[in-house]
C-alpha positions as a Python dict, from the first residue, in 0.01 Angstrom:
ca = {
    (1, 'X'): (0, 0, 0),
    (2, 'X'): (-70, -242, 283),
    (3, 'X'): (273, -175, 431),
    (4, 'X'): (191, 198, 449),
    (5, 'X'): (-143, 118, 610),
    (6, 'X'): (29, -104, 867),
    (7, 'X'): (282, 171, 942),
    (8, 'X'): (5, 428, 979),
    (9, 'X'): (-190, 197, 1210),
    (10, 'X'): (115, 127, 1426),
    (11, 'X'): (193, 499, 1436),
    (12, 'X'): (-160, 573, 1559),
    (13, 'X'): (-128, 306, 1830),
    (14, 'X'): (206, 455, 1936),
    (15, 'X'): (55, 806, 1946),
    (16, 'X'): (-241, 682, 2150),
    (17, 'X'): (-20, 500, 2399),
    (18, 'X'): (210, 801, 2434),
    (19, 'X'): (-95, 1024, 2494),
    (20, 'X'): (-215, 787, 2767),
    (21, 'X'): (127, 782, 2929),
    (22, 'X'): (146, 1163, 2908),
    (23, 'X'): (-192, 1195, 3083),
    (24, 'X'): (-92, 940, 3348),
    (25, 'X'): (232, 1130, 3400),
    (26, 'X'): (48, 1462, 3440),
    (27, 'X'): (-197, 1311, 3688),
    (28, 'X'): (90, 1151, 3883),
    (29, 'X'): (270, 1487, 3893),
    (30, 'X'): (-48, 1659, 4012),
    (31, 'X'): (-96, 1393, 4280),
    (32, 'X'): (264, 1435, 4401),
    (33, 'X'): (228, 1815, 4403),
    (34, 'X'): (-98, 1799, 4597),
    (35, 'X'): (42, 1541, 4839),
    (36, 'X'): (330, 1777, 4909),
    (37, 'X'): (114, 2087, 4961),
    (38, 'X'): (-204, 1939, 5110),
    (39, 'X'): (-34, 1706, 5360),
    (40, 'X'): (333, 1782, 5418),
    (41, 'X'): (321, 2163, 5388),
    (42, 'X'): (-36, 2209, 5511),
    (43, 'X'): (-68, 2467, 5788),
    (44, 'X'): (-280, 2223, 5990),
    (45, 'X'): (-393, 1863, 5962),
    (46, 'X'): (-724, 1708, 6044),
    (47, 'X'): (-744, 1522, 6376),
    (48, 'X'): (-735, 1141, 6358),
    (49, 'X'): (-1098, 1117, 6472),
    (50, 'X'): (-1214, 1350, 6195),
    (51, 'X'): (-1018, 1153, 5936),
    (52, 'X'): (-1171, 827, 6057),
    (53, 'X'): (-1521, 977, 6045),
    (54, 'X'): (-1470, 1110, 5691),
    (55, 'X'): (-1341, 774, 5565),
    (56, 'X'): (-1627, 587, 5735),
    (57, 'X'): (-1896, 825, 5606),
    (58, 'X'): (-1768, 871, 5249),
    (59, 'X'): (-1916, 555, 5089),
    (60, 'X'): (-2257, 628, 5240),
    (61, 'X'): (-2244, 991, 5125),
    (62, 'X'): (-2151, 886, 4772),
    (63, 'X'): (-2448, 646, 4763),
    (64, 'X'): (-2688, 909, 4901),
    (65, 'X'): (-2571, 1181, 4661),
    (66, 'X'): (-2580, 939, 4366),
    (67, 'X'): (-2941, 845, 4442),
    (68, 'X'): (-3034, 1211, 4480),
    (69, 'X'): (-2847, 1314, 4165),
    (70, 'X'): (-2998, 1055, 3930),
    (71, 'X'): (-3342, 1220, 3893),
    (72, 'X'): (-3174, 1558, 3846),
    (73, 'X'): (-2942, 1422, 3578),
    (74, 'X'): (-3229, 1253, 3395),
    (75, 'X'): (-3432, 1576, 3409),
    (76, 'X'): (-3133, 1777, 3289),
    (77, 'X'): (-3080, 1531, 3003),
    (78, 'X'): (-3439, 1575, 2892),
    (79, 'X'): (-3440, 1951, 2927),
    (80, 'X'): (-3102, 1994, 2761),
    (81, 'X'): (-3199, 1766, 2473),
    (82, 'X'): (-3488, 1998, 2401),
    (83, 'X'): (-3337, 2339, 2484),
    (84, 'X'): (-2967, 2311, 2397),
    (85, 'X'): (-3005, 2390, 2027),
    (86, 'X'): (-3202, 2703, 2116),
    (87, 'X'): (-2951, 2804, 2384),
    (88, 'X'): (-2661, 2766, 2143),
    (89, 'X'): (-2843, 2961, 1871),
    (90, 'X'): (-2945, 3227, 2125),
    (91, 'X'): (-2584, 3259, 2235),
    (92, 'X'): (-2469, 3294, 1875),
    (93, 'X'): (-2721, 3562, 1786),
    (94, 'X'): (-2649, 3757, 2105),
    (95, 'X'): (-2277, 3754, 2030),
    (96, 'X'): (-2182, 3520, 2314),
    (97, 'X'): (-2048, 3242, 2093),
    (98, 'X'): (-2118, 2889, 2212),
    (99, 'X'): (-2098, 2983, 2581),
    (100, 'X'): (-2424, 2907, 2754),
    (101, 'X'): (-2556, 2606, 2566),
    (102, 'X'): (-2218, 2437, 2529),
    (103, 'X'): (-2127, 2512, 2891),
    (104, 'X'): (-2445, 2341, 3010),
    (105, 'X'): (-2378, 2036, 2791),
    (106, 'X'): (-2019, 2010, 2918),
    (107, 'X'): (-2134, 2042, 3281),
    (108, 'X'): (-2394, 1770, 3229),
    (109, 'X'): (-2148, 1529, 3066),
    (110, 'X'): (-1887, 1592, 3337),
    (111, 'X'): (-2149, 1538, 3608),
    (112, 'X'): (-2246, 1202, 3460),
    (113, 'X'): (-1883, 1089, 3423),
    (114, 'X'): (-1798, 1201, 3778),
    (115, 'X'): (-2104, 1027, 3921),
    (116, 'X'): (-2022, 701, 3743),
    (117, 'X'): (-1660, 706, 3866),
    (118, 'X'): (-1770, 774, 4223),
    (119, 'X'): (-2028, 494, 4214),
    (120, 'X'): (-1764, 253, 4080),
    (121, 'X'): (-1545, 350, 4377),
    (122, 'X'): (-1808, 266, 4643),
    (123, 'X'): (-1715, -105, 4701),
    (124, 'X'): (-1350, -7, 4739),
    (125, 'X'): (-1442, 278, 4973),
    (126, 'X'): (-1605, 30, 5208),
    (127, 'X'): (-1287, -181, 5195),
    (128, 'X'): (-1065, 132, 5214),
    (129, 'X'): (-855, 44, 4912),
    (130, 'X'): (-604, 279, 4752),
    (131, 'X'): (-772, 218, 4414),
    (132, 'X'): (-1100, 361, 4543),
    (133, 'X'): (-915, 665, 4675),
    (134, 'X'): (-757, 714, 4332),
    (135, 'X'): (-1101, 694, 4166),
    (136, 'X'): (-1223, 974, 4392),
    (137, 'X'): (-914, 1175, 4302),
    (138, 'X'): (-974, 1117, 3929),
    (139, 'X'): (-1338, 1221, 3971),
    (140, 'X'): (-1227, 1545, 4136),
    (141, 'X'): (-979, 1617, 3856),
    (142, 'X'): (-1245, 1554, 3592),
    (143, 'X'): (-1486, 1778, 3780),
    (144, 'X'): (-1229, 2059, 3788),
    (145, 'X'): (-1158, 2018, 3416),
    (146, 'X'): (-1533, 2036, 3350),
    (147, 'X'): (-1559, 2356, 3554),
    (148, 'X'): (-1273, 2509, 3358),
    (149, 'X'): (-1422, 2405, 3023),
    (150, 'X'): (-1773, 2524, 3103),
    (151, 'X'): (-1629, 2859, 3225),
    (152, 'X'): (-1950, 2945, 3416),
    (153, 'X'): (-1843, 2771, 3737),
    (154, 'X'): (-1472, 2843, 3714),
    (155, 'X'): (-1416, 3011, 4052),
    (156, 'X'): (-1651, 2776, 4235),
    (157, 'X'): (-1490, 2477, 4067),
    (158, 'X'): (-1141, 2583, 4171),
    (159, 'X'): (-1245, 2654, 4531),
    (160, 'X'): (-1430, 2324, 4566),
    (161, 'X'): (-1138, 2135, 4409),
    (162, 'X'): (-895, 2285, 4660),
    (163, 'X'): (-1120, 2207, 4957),
    (164, 'X'): (-1197, 1858, 4825),
    (165, 'X'): (-831, 1783, 4756),
    (166, 'X'): (-733, 1900, 5103),
    (167, 'X'): (-978, 1659, 5265),
    (168, 'X'): (-900, 1380, 5017),
    (169, 'X'): (-525, 1404, 5072),
    (170, 'X'): (-563, 1433, 5449),
    (171, 'X'): (-742, 1094, 5461),
    (172, 'X'): (-523, 927, 5198),
    (173, 'X'): (-314, 745, 5460),
    (174, 'X'): (-621, 551, 5579),
    (175, 'X'): (-664, 381, 5240),
    (176, 'X'): (-445, 76, 5194),
    (177, 'X'): (-382, -158, 4899),
}
């Protein structure tokens, strides 16, 4: 019996590690695709001065937006904790399924995760490290996934991801290891 348990445990670890490698592979493929289309095949590139300004201003903008977003996130947490059950039930009785209440919860969770990743990236953004750039890229991917899952902001999420990725990949060369 313990041998079966050990095999099951090792199988779960193998499945988890293969899932992580699959996700890393997908993100690496997306990064390569975007690098190809947002930098090499882009119809125009940003001027060097604009790139330098964006890289210099980014850590300060992240800090400012994080400070401004915190009260909104705390308010949304309080409001959603109270109203989400009613929104979900209202959606069910109106025939909308779990759309509105669940979409708001997903958007809130994604906003918190994205904010935390961006704040973690701030010290590296000041130093212009490649790791900080990757954190911003991961935050943008998570934000797009959240927009797709919440359905309500699908078009806006796709448009902002494309614009954000264009700028992010244009300034990628200024971030070093």
